[in-house]
ZAROLUM-514290 format. One line per 2 residues: number of its first residue (from 1); their letters; for each residue z, x, y of C-alpha. Coordinates in steps of 0.02 Angstrom, whole numbers. Each point is the difference from the previous one (the first is absolute). Layout:
# residues N
NUM = a = Z,X,Y  ...
//
This chain:
# residues 142
1 = ln = 4603,3407,4899  -176,40,-54
3 = fe = 58,20,-180  64,-179,10
5 = na = -158,-61,88  -106,79,-138
7 = gi = 107,-84,-132  64,165,-70
9 = se = 185,-27,39  111,-154,-8
11 = kt = 31,-111,150  186,23,-32
13 = ll = -15,171,84  -52,-78,166
15 = nl = 169,21,87  7,182,-54
17 = vl = -176,28,65  37,-89,164
19 = sh = 160,97,32  -96,162,-32
21 = gl = -137,-63,116  126,-46,133
23 = fy = 83,170,7  -129,127,-63
25 = gg = -159,-91,47  76,-79,153
27 = aa = 139,97,83  -58,173,-56
29 = qf = -181,-29,53  56,-73,166
31 = aa = 108,155,30  -146,113,-49
33 = gm = -105,-91,129  129,39,134
35 = we = -3,185,-50  -190,0,5
37 = fw = 10,-70,177  110,147,49
39 = tg = -129,123,-65  -139,-86,97
41 = nt = -90,-71,-152  -38,-174,64
43 = fg = -100,-48,-154  143,48,-116
45 = as = 125,-85,115  -102,-161,3
47 = af = -31,-1,-188  174,47,-62
49 = ts = 93,-111,124  -113,-149,-31
51 = yg = 2,9,-190  187,30,4
53 = af = 16,-161,99  -117,-83,-125
55 = wi = 114,41,-147  155,-58,94
57 = sl = -83,-165,49  -73,-28,-174
59 = aa = 169,25,-84  86,-112,127
61 = fi = -131,-136,-18  5,-2,-190
63 = wa = 190,0,-6  9,-138,130
65 = hq = -129,-99,-98  100,22,-160
67 = ad = 154,-64,91  -99,-155,57
69 = lf = 18,50,183  -187,-30,19
71 = ag = -11,-163,-96  -167,-41,81
73 = aq = -83,168,-39  -168,-15,-87
75 = ei = -135,114,-68  -89,-6,168
77 = dm = 148,89,81  -18,152,-113
79 = fi = -190,-11,9  8,18,190
81 = yf = 135,134,-12  -105,107,-117
83 = mv = -161,-29,98  82,57,162
85 = wg = 63,157,-87  -173,24,-73
87 = af = -77,-10,174  126,125,68
89 = sa = -34,115,-148  -187,-14,31
91 = ll = 25,63,178  99,148,-64
93 = wi = -131,28,-136  -136,18,133
95 = it = 107,130,89  16,100,-163
97 = fr = -187,36,2  40,129,134
99 = in = 155,72,-86  -31,42,-184
101 = ka = -80,-69,-157  162,-22,-96
103 = lv = 63,-124,131  -167,-91,-6
105 = vv = 33,-35,-185  182,-50,27
107 = fg = -34,-118,145  -162,-67,-75
109 = sl = 92,-49,-159  141,-71,107
111 = vl = -123,-115,90  -67,-58,-169
113 = lf = 179,-24,-63  49,-113,144
115 = ll = -161,-101,-17  31,-24,-186
117 = la = 183,-43,29  -52,-133,125
119 = ig = -129,-76,-118  122,23,-143
121 = ey = 113,-130,77  -127,-124,-70
123 = st = -58,92,-157  107,78,-136
125 = gv = -142,113,-58  -32,67,175
127 = hk = 188,26,24  3,103,-160
129 = aa = -151,102,59  94,31,163
131 = gy = 139,79,-101  -119,126,-77
133 = vg = -79,38,169  176,25,68
135 = lf = 40,122,-139  -158,97,44
137 = cg = 44,-5,185  176,63,-31
139 = gs = -63,136,-115  -130,56,127
141 = ai = 135,14,134  93,129,-103
//
């Protein structure tokens, strides 16, 4: 999705990206969160489960919007959605200060990504910048 946001790939790949996000980013991360809960890692459980749910909800929202099920949806809806996820990510980012430096980078760039995605609902240039920040964030998580 960040390749599309950055303008590197075509928008025609959106459904492929969303289906990947739904199952790999969504279902797989959600399941990983459940396994982290079993091992007693509450941070991992919170992060994986929440971001898995994020991908599922994002894919569902975009597909529903494409099908005109949300005819009244506006930029403010996605602005609020991304800002709420940015606030949640900021809370997790603060927790990472006590875990390890690699997670500080991942979650710090994730906070910036959500902020830029929110602002990018009103600015094409900022939306494109969000794509590049997202690529960095994803790369740093590897």
